[in-house]
N, C-alpha and C positions, 0 to 999 in steps of 0.2 A: 529256325528261330533259336536264338541262344537262350541260355538260362536267364541272362539279364533281361532279355525281351519278355520271356515268360513271366518273370516276377513283376516287371513293370506293368504288363497287361493285367495280371492278377490283381495288383494293387489298385489299378484304375477301376476294375470291375467292383472291387470291394468298396471303393469310394462312392461309386454310382449307387450301390445298394444302401450304403449308409445314408446318402442324401435321399434316396427313395423311401426310406422308412417314414418320413414325414408325410409324403403324398405319392404313393406308388403310381397313381394315374397321371401325374404331371408329365409333360413332355420332357424327354431327356435332351439336354443341351450339351453336346460334346464340347462346346466352347467354354462351358462353365467348369468342367472338370480338367484340372491340369494334366496335359499329356494325352487326353482322350482323342482330340482331333488328329494328333500326329500318329497315334497308334491305330485308331479305328476309322478315321476319316468321316464317316457318316453315322447318323443315329441308327440306321438299319444295320450297319456292320456291328455297331456296339450291341444292339439287341440280339443279333445272331450269336455273338460271343456269349451273351448272357444265356441265351437258349442252350448253347452248347454246355454251359455249366449245369443248367437244369437237367439236360439230357444225360450227362455223365452221372449225376446223382441218382436220377430215376432208374437208368439202366443198370447201375450197380446194385440198387435195391432189388430190382426185378430179378437180376441174376442170383442174388442171395436168397430171394424168396422162392423163385420158380426153378432156377437152375436150367440146364440144357438137357436135351434128350440123352446125352451121354452120362449124365449123373443124376437122373431123376429117381433112380432106385435108392440113392443114398440120402435123399431128402427125408425129413420127418414125414411120415405118412406114405413114403414111397411113391409108387405110381398112382396112388389114389388121392394125391394132393389136389385140393380144390384150387385150380389155377385162377379162377375169378377172385376168390378170397385172397389168394397170394398177391395178385396184381393190385387189389384194393389196399392191402396192407402196405405194399411197397409205395404206392402213390400217396397214401395218407401219411406215412412216415416221412417221405420226401417233402411233402407239403408242410408238415409241421416243422421240419428243419430249415426250410427255405421259403417261408410264406411270402416274404417281401419280393424275392426273386420271381415267384410264380405270379404275384399280383402285378408286377411291372410288365411281365410278358403278356399277361391277359389284357392289360390295359392298352397295349400297343398292337395287338394282333390285327385289327382292322385296317390300320394305316400303313402296314408294311407287308407287301406280298411275299417276300422271301421268308419273313418270320411266319406268316400264315402257312406257307408250304411246309416249313419245318415242323410246325405244330401239328398239321394234318398227318405228317409222316409219323409223329409220335403217337397220335391217336390210333393209327393203323397198327403200329407196333404193339400197343397195349391190347387192342382187340384180338390180335392174333395170339399174343402171349397168353391171354386169358382163355383162349380156346373158343372164343365166340365167333371167329371168322377164320378163313383159310387164306393163305397168301395169294392164291390165284383168283380170288373173288374180285369183282369190280372195285377199284380204289374208292370211289365215292360211297359205295355201300359200306365198306370196311371202315372208312372214316366216320360215317354216321354211327356205326355200332360203337366205335371208340368214343365218340362224342357223347353218346347216351350213357356209356359206362362211366365216363368222367362226371357227367351230370348227376348220376346216382351217387357217386362217391362224394361229390361236393355237398349234395343234399344231406347225406348221412353224416358227413364231417361237421356240418353246421348245426345239427341237432344237439343241443346241450345235454350232457349226461347220458347220451345214448351209447350203448355197447355196440361194437362192430358186429355186423351180421352179413350174411351172404347176400349180395345184391343180385344174384343170378335170376331168381324168380321175379324180382322187380323189373329187371332188364327185359326179360321175356315178355312181361305184361306190357311194357312200353313199346316193344318192337312188334308185338302181335296186334293185328287189326282187331278192333272191337266191333261187334255187330250191332 
């Protein structure tokens, strides 16, 4: 892909998101956005490109908040950093900066299998990064843990005037069977 291709695709995605601000749940019509059909072909390909944009923003925030094993001692708090809270901060910050993008993706998850798979991979990444699951665990279980984590973060983000808090205890209560 040339730089011209990159900029053309970027501009199309920006246009899609500008249009989506009015109604993020509306179907995306590649025929209504100049150049979208030529560059992306289908609505699903366009959604996958939008998901890639979200993934880049989120994974960059995760890297900044959590870091990798090679640099965890250099993070504020060192090795004692609460990864659940760090993942929550990264997700909330990304959501606040890209609310329309996330709303468009959420609205189209059920109608596009490839987008659903990309979203589930993201949920697993967040569960593992938060330290709530291990990479070798069954994918459906790790996906559910990630989904629960995001649900808790969404609930917390929607509470007006609420200060961020550690959702780990809430997550454990949701995951633990009640008698």
